[in-house]
Each structure stands twice: as structure tokens, then as C-alpha cells.
C-alpha positions as CSV (number, residue, x, y, z in Angstrom):
1,M,0.0,0.0,0.0
2,S,2.6,2.5,-1.1
3,G,1.8,6.1,-0.3
4,V,-0.9,5.2,2.3
5,P,-0.9,7.7,5.2
6,A,-0.1,6.7,8.8
7,L,-3.1,5.0,10.3
8,P,-4.5,4.8,13.8
9,A,-3.1,1.8,15.8
10,A,-6.0,-0.6,15.5
11,G,-4.3,-3.7,14.0
12,A,-5.1,-5.4,10.8
13,D,-8.8,-4.3,10.9
14,V,-7.9,-0.8,10.0
15,A,-5.3,-1.7,7.4
16,T,-7.7,-4.1,5.8
17,C,-10.5,-1.6,5.6
18,V,-8.3,1.0,3.9
19,A,-6.9,-1.6,1.5
20,L,-10.5,-2.6,0.5
21,L,-11.4,1.0,-0.2
22,R,-8.2,1.6,-2.2
23,A,-8.7,-1.5,-4.2
24,V,-12.3,-0.8,-5.3
25,V,-11.7,2.9,-6.0
26,G,-8.9,1.8,-8.4
27,I,-11.5,-0.1,-10.5
28,A,-13.5,2.0,-12.9
29,S,-17.2,1.2,-12.6
30,P,-19.4,3.7,-14.6
31,S,-23.1,2.6,-14.7
32,G,-23.4,-0.4,-16.9
33,A,-19.8,-1.6,-16.4
34,E,-19.9,-2.6,-12.7
35,E,-19.0,-6.3,-13.0
36,P,-15.2,-6.0,-12.3
37,V,-15.8,-4.0,-9.1
38,A,-18.7,-6.2,-8.1
39,R,-16.5,-9.2,-8.3
40,E,-13.8,-7.4,-6.3
41,Y,-16.3,-6.6,-3.6
42,V,-17.4,-10.3,-3.5
43,R,-13.8,-11.3,-3.1
44,W,-13.2,-8.9,-0.2
45,M,-16.5,-9.8,1.5
46,T,-15.6,-13.5,1.2
47,E,-12.2,-12.9,2.7
48,L,-13.8,-10.9,5.5
49,G,-16.1,-13.9,6.4
50,L,-19.3,-12.9,4.7
51,R,-21.3,-15.3,2.4
52,A,-21.0,-13.4,-0.8
53,G,-21.9,-13.6,-4.5
54,L,-23.5,-11.9,-7.4
55,D,-27.3,-11.9,-8.0
56,H,-29.0,-12.0,-11.4
57,A,-28.8,-8.2,-11.8
58,G,-25.1,-8.1,-11.1
59,N,-25.4,-6.8,-7.5
60,A,-22.7,-7.8,-5.1
61,I,-24.3,-9.2,-2.0
62,G,-22.7,-10.4,1.2
63,E,-24.5,-11.9,4.3
64,T,-23.5,-12.6,7.8
65,G,-25.4,-13.9,10.8
66,P,-28.1,-16.5,11.2
67,A,-29.8,-17.2,7.9
68,G,-33.3,-17.4,9.4
69,A,-33.0,-14.4,11.7
70,P,-34.6,-10.9,11.2
71,T,-32.8,-9.1,8.4
72,V,-31.1,-5.7,8.5
73,V,-30.2,-4.5,4.9
74,L,-27.2,-2.2,4.2
75,L,-27.8,-0.9,0.7
76,G,-25.0,0.9,-1.2
77,H,-24.1,1.2,-4.8
78,L,-21.2,0.1,-7.0
79,D,-21.5,2.4,-10.0
80,T,-20.2,5.9,-10.5
81,V,-20.8,8.6,-13.0
82,P,-18.4,8.6,-16.0
83,G,-15.1,10.4,-15.9
84,E,-11.7,9.6,-14.4
85,V,-10.3,11.1,-11.2
86,P,-6.7,9.8,-10.9
87,V,-6.3,7.7,-7.8
88,R,-3.8,9.1,-5.4
89,W,-3.1,9.8,-1.8
90,D,-2.5,13.3,-0.4
91,G,-1.8,12.8,3.3
92,S,-5.0,11.2,4.7
93,L,-7.0,12.1,1.6
94,L,-7.7,9.4,-1.0
95,Y,-8.7,10.9,-4.4
96,G,-10.6,8.9,-7.0
97,R,-13.9,8.5,-8.7
98,G,-16.3,6.9,-6.3
99,T,-14.4,7.6,-3.1
100,V,-17.5,9.6,-1.9
101,D,-20.2,8.5,-4.3
102,A,-20.4,5.9,-3.1
103,K,-17.6,3.3,-2.6
104,G,-16.6,5.0,0.6
105,P,-20.0,4.4,2.2
106,L,-20.4,0.9,0.7
107,S,-16.9,-0.2,1.9
108,A,-17.6,1.2,5.3
109,M,-20.8,-0.9,5.5
110,V,-18.9,-4.0,4.4
111,C,-16.3,-3.5,7.1
112,A,-18.8,-2.8,9.8
113,A,-20.9,-5.9,8.9
114,A,-17.8,-8.0,8.9
115,R,-16.7,-6.6,12.3
116,V,-19.9,-7.1,14.3
117,G,-22.1,-9.4,12.1
118,P,-20.9,-12.7,13.5
119,D,-21.7,-11.6,17.0
120,L,-25.2,-10.3,16.3
121,P,-28.4,-12.4,16.5
122,V,-29.7,-10.9,13.2
123,R,-28.9,-11.4,9.6
124,L,-27.0,-8.6,8.0
125,V,-27.2,-8.3,4.2
126,V,-24.8,-5.9,2.5
127,I,-25.9,-5.0,-1.1
128,G,-23.6,-3.3,-3.6
129,A,-26.2,-2.3,-6.1
130,V,-25.7,-1.6,-9.8
131,D,-27.0,1.4,-11.9
132,E,-27.9,3.8,-9.1
133,E,-26.7,6.7,-11.1
134,R,-29.1,6.0,-13.9
135,E,-32.2,3.9,-13.4
136,S,-31.5,2.1,-10.1
137,I,-31.7,-1.3,-11.7
138,G,-29.9,-3.0,-8.8
139,A,-32.1,-1.6,-6.1
140,R,-35.3,-2.5,-8.0
141,A,-34.0,-6.0,-8.4
142,V,-33.7,-6.7,-4.6
143,V,-36.9,-5.1,-3.3
144,H,-38.8,-8.5,-3.6
145,A,-35.8,-10.6,-2.6
146,F,-35.5,-9.4,1.0
147,D,-38.0,-8.5,3.8
148,P,-35.9,-6.4,6.1
149,A,-36.8,-5.2,9.6
150,A,-34.5,-2.1,9.1
151,V,-32.4,-0.5,6.4
152,I,-29.3,1.7,6.2
153,V,-28.7,3.2,2.8
154,G,-25.0,4.0,2.0
155,E,-24.5,7.5,0.6
156,P,-22.3,10.3,1.7
157,S,-23.9,12.1,4.7
158,G,-20.7,13.0,6.5
159,A,-19.5,10.9,9.4
160,D,-21.4,13.1,11.9
161,A,-24.7,13.4,10.0
162,V,-27.7,11.2,9.1
163,V,-29.9,11.8,6.1
164,I,-33.6,11.2,6.7
165,G,-35.1,12.4,3.4
166,Y,-34.6,12.9,-0.3
167,K,-36.7,14.9,-2.8
168,G,-38.6,13.1,-5.5
169,L,-38.1,13.6,-9.3
170,I,-40.3,13.7,-12.3
171,R,-38.5,14.0,-15.7
172,L,-40.5,14.5,-18.9
173,A,-39.9,15.0,-22.6
174,V,-42.4,16.8,-24.9
175,D,-42.1,16.3,-28.6
176,V,-43.7,19.1,-30.7
177,I,-44.5,18.9,-34.4
178,R,-45.9,21.7,-36.5
179,P,-46.5,22.1,-40.2
180,A,-43.7,23.8,-42.1
181,A,-44.2,27.5,-42.4
182,H,-42.2,30.5,-43.5
183,S,-40.5,32.4,-40.7
184,S,-42.4,35.5,-41.7
185,T,-45.8,34.0,-40.9
186,V,-47.5,34.3,-37.5
187,D,-48.3,30.6,-37.4
188,P,-46.7,29.0,-34.2
189,K,-43.5,27.2,-34.8
190,A,-42.6,24.0,-33.0
191,I,-39.7,25.5,-31.1
192,E,-41.9,28.4,-30.0
193,V,-44.6,26.1,-28.8
194,A,-42.1,24.1,-26.8
195,A,-40.6,27.3,-25.3
196,D,-44.1,28.6,-24.4
197,L,-45.0,25.3,-22.7
198,W,-41.8,25.6,-20.5
199,Q,-42.8,29.1,-19.5
200,R,-46.3,27.9,-18.5
201,I,-44.8,25.1,-16.4
202,R,-42.6,27.6,-14.6
203,Q,-45.7,29.7,-13.8
204,W,-47.5,26.7,-12.4
205,L,-44.6,26.0,-10.1
206,P,-43.2,29.3,-8.8
207,V,-40.1,29.1,-6.7
208,D,-40.2,31.0,-3.4
209,P,-36.6,31.9,-2.2
210,D,-37.9,32.4,1.3
211,R,-39.1,28.8,1.7
212,P,-36.9,25.7,2.3
213,W,-36.0,24.1,-1.1
214,F,-36.9,20.7,0.3
215,T,-40.6,21.7,0.6
216,Q,-40.9,23.1,-3.0
217,A,-41.2,21.7,-6.5
218,L,-38.2,22.9,-8.4
219,P,-38.6,22.7,-12.2
220,T,-35.4,22.7,-14.3
221,L,-35.1,23.0,-18.1
222,I,-32.7,20.3,-19.2
223,R,-32.8,20.8,-22.9
224,L,-34.8,22.7,-25.6
225,D,-33.8,22.2,-29.2
226,G,-35.4,22.0,-32.6
227,D,-36.7,24.2,-35.3
228,G,-40.0,25.4,-36.7
229,V,-41.2,21.9,-37.6
230,R,-39.9,19.7,-34.8
231,A,-38.8,20.5,-31.3
232,R,-38.1,18.6,-28.1
233,L,-38.5,20.0,-24.6
234,T,-36.8,18.0,-21.8
235,L,-37.5,19.0,-18.2
236,S,-37.0,17.7,-14.7
237,C,-38.7,18.7,-11.5
238,R,-37.4,17.9,-8.0
239,T,-40.6,17.3,-6.0
240,P,-41.4,17.6,-2.3
241,V,-43.1,15.0,-0.1
242,G,-46.8,14.6,-1.2
243,F,-46.3,16.1,-4.6
244,D,-49.0,14.8,-7.1
245,H,-46.9,13.4,-9.9
246,A,-49.9,12.0,-11.7
247,G,-51.7,15.3,-11.5
248,F,-48.7,17.2,-12.8
249,L,-48.4,14.8,-15.7
250,R,-52.0,15.3,-16.5
251,R,-51.6,19.0,-16.5
252,V,-48.6,18.9,-18.8
253,T,-50.3,16.4,-21.1
254,E,-53.5,18.6,-21.4
255,A,-51.4,21.7,-22.1
256,A,-49.4,19.8,-24.7
257,G,-52.5,18.7,-26.6
258,A,-51.7,16.5,-29.5
259,D,-48.0,16.7,-28.8
260,R,-46.4,13.6,-27.3
261,V,-45.4,13.7,-23.6
262,T,-43.0,10.9,-22.4
263,V,-42.3,10.1,-18.8
264,I,-38.5,9.5,-18.5
265,E,-38.5,9.0,-14.7
266,S,-41.0,9.4,-11.8
267,T,-39.8,8.9,-8.3
268,A,-41.6,10.0,-5.2
269,A,-39.9,11.9,-2.4
270,V,-39.2,10.1,0.9
271,L,-38.9,11.5,4.4
272,R,-38.5,9.6,7.7
273,P,-39.1,11.3,11.1
274,R,-36.1,12.3,13.2
275,T,-37.3,9.8,15.7
276,D,-36.8,6.9,13.2
277,P,-35.2,4.1,15.1
278,V,-32.4,3.6,12.6
279,A,-31.7,7.4,12.6
280,R,-31.7,7.3,16.4
281,A,-29.3,4.4,16.5
282,L,-26.9,6.2,14.1
283,C,-27.1,9.4,16.0
284,A,-26.4,7.6,19.3
285,A,-23.4,6.0,17.8
286,I,-22.2,9.3,16.4
287,R,-22.6,10.8,19.9
288,R,-20.6,8.0,21.4
289,S,-17.8,8.7,19.0
290,G,-17.5,12.1,20.6
291,A,-19.2,14.1,17.9
292,T,-22.5,16.0,17.8
293,P,-24.9,14.3,15.4
294,R,-27.1,16.1,12.9
295,T,-30.0,15.0,10.7
296,K,-30.6,16.5,7.3
297,V,-32.5,16.1,4.1
298,K,-31.2,16.2,0.5
299,L,-32.5,17.8,-2.7
300,G,-31.5,14.9,-4.9
301,T,-32.7,11.3,-5.1
302,A,-31.1,8.0,-4.1
303,D,-32.0,4.4,-3.7
304,M,-33.7,5.3,-0.5
305,N,-36.5,6.7,-2.7
306,V,-36.7,3.4,-4.7
307,V,-36.9,1.0,-1.8
308,A,-39.1,3.0,0.6
309,P,-42.4,2.0,-1.0
310,Y,-41.5,-1.7,-0.8
311,W,-39.7,-1.7,2.5
312,P,-41.9,0.5,4.8
313,V,-39.5,0.0,7.7
314,P,-37.1,2.2,9.7
315,T,-34.6,3.6,7.2
316,A,-31.9,6.2,7.2
317,T,-29.0,7.1,5.0
318,Y,-25.4,7.3,6.3
319,G,-21.9,7.3,5.0
320,P,-18.6,9.1,5.1
321,G,-17.7,11.8,2.6
322,D,-18.7,15.3,1.6
323,S,-21.6,15.0,-0.9
324,S,-20.6,18.4,-2.5
325,L,-17.7,16.5,-4.1
326,D,-20.1,14.0,-5.8
327,H,-19.4,13.8,-9.5
328,T,-16.7,16.4,-9.4
329,D,-13.1,16.2,-10.6
330,A,-11.9,16.8,-7.0
331,E,-13.7,13.8,-5.5
332,H,-11.9,12.5,-2.5
333,I,-12.4,11.2,1.0
334,D,-10.5,11.5,4.3
335,V,-9.5,8.0,5.4
336,N,-9.8,9.1,9.0
337,E,-13.5,10.0,8.4
338,Y,-14.0,6.7,6.6
339,L,-12.6,4.7,9.6
340,R,-14.7,6.7,12.0
341,A,-17.8,6.0,10.0
342,I,-17.1,2.2,10.2
343,D,-17.0,2.6,14.0
344,V,-20.3,4.5,13.9
345,L,-22.0,1.9,11.7
346,A,-20.7,-1.0,13.9
347,G,-22.1,0.7,17.0
348,A,-25.4,1.5,15.3
349,L,-25.8,-2.1,14.1
350,R,-25.5,-3.4,17.6
351,D,-28.3,-1.1,18.7
352,I,-30.5,-1.8,15.7
353,A,-30.1,-5.6,16.3
354,S,-31.1,-5.2,19.9
355,D,-34.2,-3.2,18.9
356,V,-35.2,-5.6,16.3
357,L,-35.2,-8.5,18.8
358,N,-36.6,-6.5,21.8
359,P,-40.4,-6.4,21.7
360,A,-40.4,-3.5,24.2
361,Q,-38.4,-1.4,21.8
362,E,-39.7,-2.8,18.6
363,L,-38.8,-0.9,15.5
364,S,-42.0,0.9,14.4
365,R,-43.1,0.4,10.8
């Protein structure tokens, strides 16, 4: 491990966890090309004592604990956005695509499960899902395969914070066709009709700068191109909890008239209470680490949105890393934060296992 920074004195456990992270970050895994890193995760999970393999979707899955016991799922993802960030150490910082989003969080979950799983009376299932950055194929493939009592989603929250909510998303394309006409005529041109529709949508969903962004629908023009005969409008709207996706689609469709409206993606927002038992367990573990825990919400979407309708159980998102570095050319993680997150996850898993099996503190669904 040439160039690795000095590590805290905690024996092979620390060195192994850092070696795992460095190994997987060194394997490019843009969405659709995750198999090499999936197999690397399976190899590491097997060496760490988990029962590991690939499922039919290409997800890397490792299990530990009694097979018939209540299940706690730790769901991360293998894929990254395209683009290379050269892998290098700079002191305690490891640079590379995926260090933050989200091989750091997934590797932390693998290490925590390997550390405490054999001693817990629950079944821990670690899932490295494919395709999260596009259509969440991996997460959609596992929702019927497991019936968890609790879920931790692995995304960068920062080692001292827990994410309890993500906004939803509806993404649409509108294809406009109009008869050919000379530019001097007053007949509406396709590109003008598409531009007018976008302006109407913005009027339907005004943005109030004095209100929290998480509580508002935030429309964004993704692309508008074409000419007088054919044009395409592509838009996305980040949606709050309770937003009527079907009603919005009907309104756009009615306004578009005979022009074709295509739904590219529609995902509802998700929000768990601050008192969620998994969030509480993570916050308690953060507090025991000597830090002050925070809960927060995010304006993007994640696999938490995908699994929430199928797994209506205590769920929170946690993982090391600064999410403002997601998808950037400066993506990196502090190995000390990564190691601290492993400690937090291990402590939280002990508490979650106790709650799952204790009727007096049963995890509320």
C-alpha cells in the first residue's frame, strides 16, 4: 500500500478496511460496467467472512449472521458517473472517482458488517447495487428478494450526520411537431410552442426563495432544441413530499394537446421522522464517537426513494464523505473519516439488532 498515510493503531482491521477502499476505487465502474468492481467486492467480502456472491442483476451481495433471523439490509451502490479522477493519496485524503459517491459508504458498510455481524443475532445483508446513477436497476432487483426489519442506505452524509429524506423527481420529454411555415408567418413554430410550454410550467410551479428548497417543487429546463417543424423540450422537476406526480403529468399532457409527452422518470420523495429508530441508532453511535450528530435532508434522489415503497420499515442514509464532491473532478475522502464511519456503523448495528429483537423497543413500521 505504497503512499498510504499513517493510520491509527488498531491492527489489521484498519489496514484491511483501507486496503479494501483503495482496491475498489482503483477499478472504474461507470453505470453499466460494474462487473469487475462487483467481483472485487465479492472477493473482499468472502475474505472478511461474509457469504458473498452476485445476483441476477449483477449486484454484489454479502451476508453474515443466522440465515433465518430478522434481516437488516445495508444498501449501497457500485456504480459511478463517467469520468476519471486519478487515484492518489494526499496525506490522509484518497482521491478517485467513487471515493465519496459511493464506494466509501459501501466499503464502510462491508467493514462494519464483517466486524460485528458474527456476534449479532440478526442477519446482516450488504448490497452493492448496480446502476444507481441511472435507473436504479440494482435496487429495483432486490426489493422483492428481502424482507428487512431495518435498512441503512449507504450514501455520503458525512460521518457526523444522518440523512432522513430525499426529494422526488419527475422527468419529462415533450415532442412538438408543427407544419412547415415560412418564418415570416405568425403561425406557431414547433420551437416556439415548446418554449411557451416551458414558461407555462414555470408559472405553475413558482419558486419561493424564502421557503426551504426541500418543501418546494423545483422545475429545471434540461434541454430545448429543434426548429419550426420539430422540437423537443426535456425538463425535470425535483418534487417535495406529497407532490402529485400524476396530477402534474395530466396538466402537462393537457397543455401539450396532441404533442407527445414521455415520462422518463418518476420517483416520489421520501422523508423519515427524526425519531426513526435507525436514525436514532446512528445518532447515538455518532454521539458515542465524541461528535454532535445532525439529521438532514437532500434535494437529490437516491436508492432510499426506490426501496421505501417496498420496505416501509425504519430507514436512514449514512456514510462518510462530503456530498458536495459528488461527480466532481476533485472527488476525495478523508480516510480518518471513513474509519470513524465504520465505528459508527458498527455501534449502530449493535443497537439496531437489539431493537429488532426486543419487543419492548420494537422498530415501528
